[in-house]
FIFI-677020 format. One record per atom (N, C-alpha, C, O, CB): residue number from 1; x, y, z; residue in three letters; atom name. Coordinates in Angstrom, 2 decimals. Glycine has a CB too. Layout:
N
[NUM,[X,Y,Z],'ala','CA'] ...
END
This chain:
72
[1,[-15.93,-39.63,90.51],'met','N'] [1,[-16.27,-38.24,90.28],'met','CA'] [1,[-15.29,-37.60,89.31],'met','C'] [1,[-15.68,-36.81,88.45],'met','O'] [1,[-16.31,-37.47,91.60],'met','CB'] [2,[-14.04,-37.92,89.43],'gln','N'] [2,[-13.01,-37.37,88.54],'gln','CA'] [2,[-13.24,-37.80,87.10],'gln','C'] [2,[-13.04,-37.01,86.17],'gln','O'] [2,[-11.60,-37.80,89.00],'gln','CB'] [3,[-13.67,-39.04,86.91],'ile','N'] [3,[-13.92,-39.55,85.56],'ile','CA'] [3,[-15.10,-38.82,84.94],'ile','C'] [3,[-15.08,-38.52,83.74],'ile','O'] [3,[-14.19,-41.07,85.60],'ile','CB'] [4,[-16.12,-38.53,85.73],'ile','N'] [4,[-17.30,-37.82,85.22],'ile','CA'] [4,[-16.91,-36.42,84.77],'ile','C'] [4,[-17.39,-35.96,83.73],'ile','O'] [4,[-18.40,-37.75,86.30],'ile','CB'] [5,[-16.06,-35.74,85.53],'lys','N'] [5,[-15.63,-34.40,85.16],'lys','CA'] [5,[-14.83,-34.43,83.86],'lys','C'] [5,[-15.01,-33.56,83.00],'lys','O'] [5,[-14.79,-33.77,86.29],'lys','CB'] [6,[-13.94,-35.41,83.70],'lys','N'] [6,[-13.16,-35.52,82.47],'lys','CA'] [6,[-14.06,-35.83,81.28],'lys','C'] [6,[-13.87,-35.28,80.20],'lys','O'] [6,[-12.08,-36.60,82.62],'lys','CB'] [7,[-15.03,-36.71,81.49],'leu','N'] [7,[-15.96,-37.05,80.42],'leu','CA'] [7,[-16.80,-35.83,80.03],'leu','C'] [7,[-17.04,-35.61,78.84],'leu','O'] [7,[-16.88,-38.20,80.86],'leu','CB'] [8,[-17.24,-35.06,81.00],'ala','N'] [8,[-18.03,-33.86,80.71],'ala','CA'] [8,[-17.20,-32.84,79.95],'ala','C'] [8,[-17.69,-32.22,79.01],'ala','O'] [8,[-18.56,-33.24,82.01],'ala','CB'] [9,[-15.95,-32.65,80.33],'ala','N'] [9,[-15.08,-31.70,79.64],'ala','CA'] [9,[-14.81,-32.15,78.21],'ala','C'] [9,[-14.85,-31.33,77.29],'ala','O'] [9,[-13.77,-31.53,80.40],'ala','CB'] [10,[-14.54,-33.42,78.03],'thr','N'] [10,[-14.28,-33.95,76.69],'thr','CA'] [10,[-15.52,-33.82,75.79],'thr','C'] [10,[-15.42,-33.45,74.63],'thr','O'] [10,[-13.84,-35.42,76.77],'thr','CB'] [11,[-16.66,-34.13,76.35],'thr','N'] [11,[-17.91,-34.02,75.60],'thr','CA'] [11,[-18.19,-32.58,75.22],'thr','C'] [11,[-18.65,-32.30,74.12],'thr','O'] [11,[-19.07,-34.59,76.40],'thr','CB'] [12,[-17.93,-31.67,76.13],'ser','N'] [12,[-18.15,-30.25,75.86],'ser','CA'] [12,[-17.25,-29.75,74.73],'ser','C'] [12,[-17.71,-29.01,73.86],'ser','O'] [12,[-17.92,-29.42,77.12],'ser','CB'] [13,[-16.01,-30.14,74.76],'val','N'] [13,[-15.07,-29.73,73.71],'val','CA'] [13,[-15.48,-30.32,72.36],'val','C'] [13,[-15.44,-29.63,71.34],'val','O'] [13,[-13.64,-30.15,74.06],'val','CB'] [14,[-15.87,-31.57,72.36],'ala','N'] [14,[-16.31,-32.21,71.12],'ala','CA'] [14,[-17.56,-31.52,70.57],'ala','C'] [14,[-17.66,-31.30,69.36],'ala','O'] [14,[-16.59,-33.70,71.35],'ala','CB'] [15,[-18.49,-31.19,71.43],'ala','N'] [15,[-19.71,-30.50,70.98],'ala','CA'] [15,[-19.38,-29.12,70.43],'ala','C'] [15,[-19.97,-28.69,69.44],'ala','O'] [15,[-20.72,-30.39,72.14],'ala','CB'] [16,[-18.46,-28.44,71.07],'leu','N'] [16,[-18.05,-27.11,70.59],'leu','CA'] [16,[-17.42,-27.20,69.21],'leu','C'] [16,[-17.73,-26.40,68.33],'leu','O'] [16,[-17.07,-26.45,71.57],'leu','CB'] [17,[-16.53,-28.16,69.03],'leu','N'] [17,[-15.87,-28.31,67.73],'leu','CA'] [17,[-16.87,-28.68,66.63],'leu','C'] [17,[-16.79,-28.17,65.52],'leu','O'] [17,[-14.77,-29.36,67.81],'leu','CB'] [18,[-17.80,-29.55,66.95],'leu','N'] [18,[-18.81,-29.93,65.97],'leu','CA'] [18,[-19.75,-28.77,65.65],'leu','C'] [18,[-20.18,-28.61,64.51],'leu','O'] [18,[-19.62,-31.12,66.47],'leu','CB'] [19,[-20.05,-27.97,66.65],'ser','N'] [19,[-20.96,-26.85,66.42],'ser','CA'] [19,[-20.32,-25.76,65.57],'ser','C'] [19,[-21.02,-25.02,64.89],'ser','O'] [19,[-21.43,-26.26,67.74],'ser','CB'] [20,[-19.01,-25.66,65.61],'leu','N'] [20,[-18.33,-24.65,64.80],'leu','CA'] [20,[-18.46,-24.93,63.31],'leu','C'] [20,[-18.46,-24.00,62.51],'leu','O'] [20,[-16.87,-24.56,65.18],'leu','CB'] [21,[-18.58,-26.18,62.94],'thr','N'] [21,[-18.74,-26.50,61.53],'thr','CA'] [21,[-20.12,-26.08,61.02],'thr','C'] [21,[-20.30,-25.88,59.82],'thr','O'] [21,[-18.54,-28.00,61.29],'thr','CB'] [22,[-21.07,-25.95,61.91],'ala','N'] [22,[-22.41,-25.52,61.52],'ala','CA'] [22,[-22.47,-24.03,61.23],'ala','C'] [22,[-23.48,-23.54,60.73],'ala','O'] [22,[-23.41,-25.88,62.61],'ala','CB'] [23,[-21.42,-23.30,61.53],'cys','N'] [23,[-21.40,-21.85,61.35],'cys','CA'] [23,[-20.98,-21.42,59.95],'cys','C'] [23,[-20.86,-20.23,59.69],'cys','O'] [23,[-20.47,-21.22,62.37],'cys','CB'] [24,[-20.76,-22.35,59.04],'ala','N'] [24,[-20.23,-22.02,57.72],'ala','CA'] [24,[-21.15,-21.09,56.93],'ala','C'] [24,[-20.66,-20.19,56.25],'ala','O'] [24,[-19.99,-23.28,56.94],'ala','CB'] [25,[-22.45,-21.29,57.00],'asn','N'] [25,[-23.37,-20.48,56.21],'asn','CA'] [25,[-24.10,-19.43,57.04],'asn','C'] [25,[-25.14,-18.92,56.61],'asn','O'] [25,[-24.37,-21.37,55.54],'asn','CB'] [26,[-23.59,-19.12,58.20],'met','N'] [26,[-24.25,-18.15,59.07],'met','CA'] [26,[-23.74,-16.74,58.80],'met','C'] [26,[-22.60,-16.55,58.38],'met','O'] [26,[-24.02,-18.52,60.54],'met','CB'] [27,[-24.59,-15.76,59.05],'ser','N'] [27,[-24.15,-14.37,58.95],'ser','CA'] [27,[-23.25,-14.05,60.14],'ser','C'] [27,[-23.19,-14.82,61.10],'ser','O'] [27,[-25.38,-13.39,58.90],'ser','CB'] [28,[-22.57,-12.92,60.09],'asn','N'] [28,[-21.69,-12.53,61.20],'asn','CA'] [28,[-22.49,-12.33,62.48],'asn','C'] [28,[-22.03,-12.68,63.56],'asn','O'] [28,[-20.93,-11.25,60.86],'asn','CB'] [29,[-23.70,-11.77,62.36],'gln','N'] [29,[-24.52,-11.56,63.54],'gln','CA'] [29,[-24.95,-12.90,64.15],'gln','C'] [29,[-24.97,-13.04,65.37],'gln','O'] [29,[-25.76,-10.71,63.18],'gln','CB'] [30,[-25.28,-13.87,63.31],'asp','N'] [30,[-25.64,-15.19,63.81],'asp','CA'] [30,[-24.45,-15.86,64.51],'asp','C'] [30,[-24.61,-16.48,65.56],'asp','O'] [30,[-26.15,-16.09,62.67],'asp','CB'] [31,[-23.27,-15.72,63.92],'lys','N'] [31,[-22.07,-16.29,64.54],'lys','CA'] [31,[-21.80,-15.64,65.89],'lys','C'] [31,[-21.48,-16.33,66.86],'lys','O'] [31,[-20.85,-16.11,63.61],'lys','CB'] [32,[-21.92,-14.31,65.95],'asn','N'] [32,[-21.69,-13.61,67.22],'asn','CA'] [32,[-22.69,-14.05,68.28],'asn','C'] [32,[-22.33,-14.19,69.45],'asn','O'] [32,[-21.78,-12.09,67.01],'asn','CB'] [33,[-23.93,-14.27,67.87],'thr','N'] [33,[-24.96,-14.74,68.81],'thr','CA'] [33,[-24.60,-16.12,69.36],'thr','C'] [33,[-24.70,-16.35,70.56],'thr','O'] [33,[-26.34,-14.77,68.13],'thr','CB'] [34,[-24.20,-17.02,68.48],'ala','N'] [34,[-23.85,-18.38,68.90],'ala','CA'] [34,[-22.63,-18.38,69.81],'ala','C'] [34,[-22.60,-19.08,70.82],'ala','O'] [34,[-23.59,-19.27,67.68],'ala','CB'] [35,[-21.63,-17.61,69.45],'ile','N'] [35,[-20.41,-17.54,70.27],'ile','CA'] [35,[-20.72,-16.92,71.63],'ile','C'] [35,[-20.25,-17.40,72.65],'ile','O'] [35,[-19.32,-16.73,69.55],'ile','CB'] [36,[-21.51,-15.86,71.63],'gly','N'] [36,[-21.90,-15.22,72.89],'gly','CA'] [36,[-22.67,-16.16,73.79],'gly','C'] [36,[-22.45,-16.19,75.00],'gly','O'] [36,[-22.75,-13.98,72.62],'gly','CB'] [37,[-23.57,-16.95,73.20],'ala','N'] [37,[-24.34,-17.91,74.00],'ala','CA'] [37,[-23.43,-18.99,74.58],'ala','C'] [37,[-23.60,-19.38,75.73],'ala','O'] [37,[-25.44,-18.55,73.14],'ala','CB'] [38,[-22.48,-19.46,73.80],'gly','N'] [38,[-21.56,-20.49,74.29],'gly','CA'] [38,[-20.67,-19.98,75.41],'gly','C'] [38,[-20.51,-20.64,76.43],'gly','O'] [38,[-20.69,-20.99,73.16],'gly','CB'] [39,[-20.11,-18.81,75.21],'val','N'] [39,[-19.24,-18.23,76.24],'val','CA'] [39,[-20.05,-17.89,77.48],'val','C'] [39,[-19.60,-18.11,78.61],'val','O'] [39,[-18.52,-16.96,75.70],'val','CB'] [40,[-21.25,-17.37,77.28],'gly','N'] [40,[-22.11,-17.04,78.41],'gly','CA'] [40,[-22.51,-18.26,79.21],'gly','C'] [40,[-22.57,-18.21,80.43],'gly','O'] [40,[-23.34,-16.33,77.93],'gly','CB'] [41,[-22.79,-19.37,78.52],'ala','N'] [41,[-23.15,-20.60,79.21],'ala','CA'] [41,[-22.01,-21.11,80.08],'ala','C'] [41,[-22.22,-21.51,81.22],'ala','O'] [41,[-23.56,-21.67,78.20],'ala','CB'] [42,[-20.81,-21.09,79.53],'val','N'] [42,[-19.65,-21.54,80.30],'val','CA'] [42,[-19.41,-20.60,81.49],'val','C'] [42,[-19.19,-21.06,82.61],'val','O'] [42,[-18.38,-21.60,79.40],'val','CB'] [43,[-19.46,-19.30,81.23],'ala','N'] [43,[-19.23,-18.34,82.32],'ala','CA'] [43,[-20.30,-18.46,83.40],'ala','C'] [43,[-19.99,-18.44,84.59],'ala','O'] [43,[-19.20,-16.90,81.76],'ala','CB'] [44,[-21.56,-18.59,82.99],'gly','N'] [44,[-22.64,-18.72,83.96],'gly','CA'] [44,[-22.50,-19.98,84.80],'gly','C'] [44,[-22.77,-19.96,86.00],'gly','O'] [44,[-23.97,-18.73,83.26],'gly','CB'] [45,[-22.09,-21.05,84.17],'ser','N'] [45,[-21.90,-22.30,84.90],'ser','CA'] [45,[-20.75,-22.19,85.89],'ser','C'] [45,[-20.85,-22.65,87.03],'ser','O'] [45,[-21.64,-23.45,83.93],'ser','CB'] [46,[-19.66,-21.57,85.46],'val','N'] [46,[-18.49,-21.43,86.34],'val','CA'] [46,[-18.81,-20.51,87.51],'val','C'] [46,[-18.47,-20.81,88.66],'val','O'] [46,[-17.28,-20.86,85.55],'val','CB'] [47,[-19.48,-19.39,87.23],'leu','N'] [47,[-19.76,-18.43,88.30],'leu','CA'] [47,[-20.78,-18.94,89.32],'leu','C'] [47,[-20.80,-18.47,90.45],'leu','O'] [47,[-20.27,-17.14,87.70],'leu','CB'] [48,[-21.61,-19.90,88.93],'thr','N'] [48,[-22.60,-20.43,89.86],'thr','CA'] [48,[-22.23,-21.81,90.39],'thr','C'] [48,[-23.06,-22.50,90.99],'thr','O'] [48,[-23.96,-20.49,89.20],'thr','CB'] [49,[-21.01,-22.22,90.17],'gly','N'] [49,[-20.55,-23.50,90.70],'gly','CA'] [49,[-21.12,-24.71,89.99],'gly','C'] [49,[-21.31,-25.76,90.60],'gly','O'] [49,[-20.89,-23.59,92.14],'gly','CB'] [50,[-21.39,-24.58,88.69],'gly','N'] [50,[-21.87,-25.70,87.91],'gly','CA'] [50,[-23.38,-25.81,87.84],'gly','C'] [50,[-23.90,-26.84,87.41],'gly','O'] [50,[-21.31,-26.95,88.45],'gly','CB'] [51,[-24.07,-24.79,88.24],'ser','N'] [51,[-25.53,-24.81,88.23],'ser','CA'] [51,[-26.07,-24.76,86.80],'ser','C'] [51,[-25.59,-23.97,85.98],'ser','O'] [51,[-26.09,-23.64,89.05],'ser','CB'] [52,[-27.05,-25.59,86.50],'ala','N'] [52,[-27.67,-25.58,85.18],'ala','CA'] [52,[-28.41,-24.26,84.94],'ala','C'] [52,[-28.42,-23.74,83.83],'ala','O'] [52,[-28.65,-26.76,85.02],'ala','CB'] [53,[-29.02,-23.74,85.99],'val','N'] [53,[-29.72,-22.46,85.87],'val','CA'] [53,[-28.74,-21.35,85.52],'val','C'] [53,[-29.05,-20.47,84.71],'val','O'] [53,[-30.48,-22.12,87.18],'val','CB'] [54,[-27.56,-21.38,86.12],'gly','N'] [54,[-26.53,-20.39,85.81],'gly','CA'] [54,[-26.06,-20.50,84.37],'gly','C'] [54,[-25.81,-19.49,83.71],'gly','O'] [54,[-25.35,-20.55,86.74],'gly','CB'] [55,[-25.95,-21.73,83.88],'ala','N'] [55,[-25.53,-21.95,82.49],'ala','CA'] [55,[-26.58,-21.43,81.51],'ala','C'] [55,[-26.24,-20.78,80.52],'ala','O'] [55,[-25.26,-23.43,82.24],'ala','CB'] [56,[-27.84,-21.71,81.78],'val','N'] [56,[-28.92,-21.25,80.90],'val','CA'] [56,[-29.02,-19.73,80.94],'val','C'] [56,[-29.18,-19.09,79.90],'val','O'] [56,[-30.27,-21.88,81.30],'val','CB'] [57,[-28.94,-19.16,82.11],'gly','N'] [57,[-28.98,-17.70,82.24],'gly','CA'] [57,[-27.80,-17.04,81.54],'gly','C'] [57,[-27.96,-16.03,80.86],'gly','O'] [57,[-28.99,-17.29,83.70],'gly','CB'] [58,[-26.63,-17.62,81.71],'gly','N'] [58,[-25.44,-17.09,81.04],'gly','CA'] [58,[-25.55,-17.19,79.53],'gly','C'] [58,[-25.12,-16.28,78.81],'gly','O'] [58,[-24.19,-17.82,81.52],'gly','CB'] [59,[-26.11,-18.29,79.05],'ala','N'] [59,[-26.29,-18.45,77.60],'ala','CA'] [59,[-27.25,-17.41,77.06],'ala','C'] [59,[-27.03,-16.85,75.98],'ala','O'] [59,[-26.81,-19.86,77.28],'ala','CB'] [60,[-28.32,-17.15,77.79],'ala','N'] [60,[-29.30,-16.15,77.35],'ala','CA'] [60,[-28.67,-14.76,77.29],'ala','C'] [60,[-28.82,-14.05,76.30],'ala','O'] [60,[-30.52,-16.15,78.28],'ala','CB'] [61,[-27.98,-14.39,78.34],'val','N'] [61,[-27.35,-13.07,78.38],'val','CA'] [61,[-26.25,-12.97,77.34],'val','C'] [61,[-26.14,-11.96,76.64],'val','O'] [61,[-26.79,-12.78,79.79],'val','CB'] [62,[-25.43,-14.00,77.23],'gly','N'] [62,[-24.35,-13.99,76.24],'gly','CA'] [62,[-24.87,-13.94,74.82],'gly','C'] [62,[-24.29,-13.27,73.96],'gly','O'] [62,[-23.48,-15.21,76.41],'gly','CB'] [63,[-25.97,-14.64,74.55],'gly','N'] [63,[-26.56,-14.61,73.22],'gly','CA'] [63,[-27.07,-13.24,72.86],'gly','C'] [63,[-26.90,-12.79,71.72],'gly','O'] [63,[-27.68,-15.61,73.14],'gly','CB'] [64,[-27.70,-12.57,73.79],'val','N'] [64,[-28.20,-11.21,73.54],'val','CA'] [64,[-27.04,-10.25,73.30],'val','C'] [64,[-27.08,-9.44,72.38],'val','O'] [64,[-29.06,-10.71,74.73],'val','CB'] [65,[-26.01,-10.35,74.11],'ile','N'] [65,[-24.84,-9.47,73.92],'ile','CA'] [65,[-24.17,-9.77,72.59],'ile','C'] [65,[-23.82,-8.84,71.86],'ile','O'] [65,[-23.83,-9.65,75.08],'ile','CB'] [66,[-23.99,-11.04,72.27],'gly','N'] [66,[-23.38,-11.40,70.99],'gly','CA'] [66,[-24.18,-10.93,69.81],'gly','C'] [66,[-23.62,-10.55,68.79],'gly','O'] [66,[-23.19,-12.89,70.91],'gly','CB'] [67,[-25.50,-10.95,69.93],'asn','N'] [67,[-26.37,-10.51,68.85],'asn','CA'] [67,[-26.26,-9.00,68.63],'asn','C'] [67,[-26.41,-8.53,67.50],'asn','O'] [67,[-27.81,-10.88,69.16],'asn','CB'] [68,[-25.99,-8.25,69.69],'gln','N'] [68,[-25.94,-6.80,69.57],'gln','CA'] [68,[-24.56,-6.26,69.18],'gln','C'] [68,[-24.43,-5.08,68.87],'gln','O'] [68,[-26.37,-6.18,70.86],'gln','CB'] [69,[-23.54,-7.10,69.21],'val','N'] [69,[-22.18,-6.66,68.87],'val','CA'] [69,[-22.12,-6.46,67.35],'val','C'] [69,[-22.45,-7.35,66.58],'val','O'] [69,[-21.10,-7.71,69.34],'val','CB'] [70,[-21.69,-5.29,66.95],'lys','N'] [70,[-21.56,-4.97,65.53],'lys','CA'] [70,[-20.08,-4.77,65.21],'lys','C'] [70,[-19.44,-3.91,65.80],'lys','O'] [70,[-22.39,-3.70,65.17],'lys','CB'] [71,[-19.54,-5.55,64.28],'pro','N'] [71,[-18.12,-5.36,63.92],'pro','CA'] [71,[-17.93,-4.02,63.21],'pro','C'] [71,[-18.82,-3.54,62.51],'pro','O'] [71,[-17.63,-6.51,63.01],'pro','CB'] [72,[-16.78,-3.45,63.41],'lys','N'] [72,[-16.47,-2.14,62.80],'lys','CA'] [72,[-16.05,-2.29,61.36],'lys','C'] [72,[-15.76,-1.30,60.70],'lys','O'] [72,[-15.38,-1.42,63.57],'lys','CB'] 
END
């Protein structure tokens, strides 16, 4: 079980780093949406004890919030 958790964490970090390179040609609003969805997914998963439904719900809410954030 410990190995699975380490593998999941490593895979998540690798996916995050790879996804950041895809943000090069995105607008600020698109970047905020992607970041909000990522943070929301992690937060939703943590708050629901690793539930996939919590992660998807958190990603949806985080994406909407990130999309609505306007830099000053």
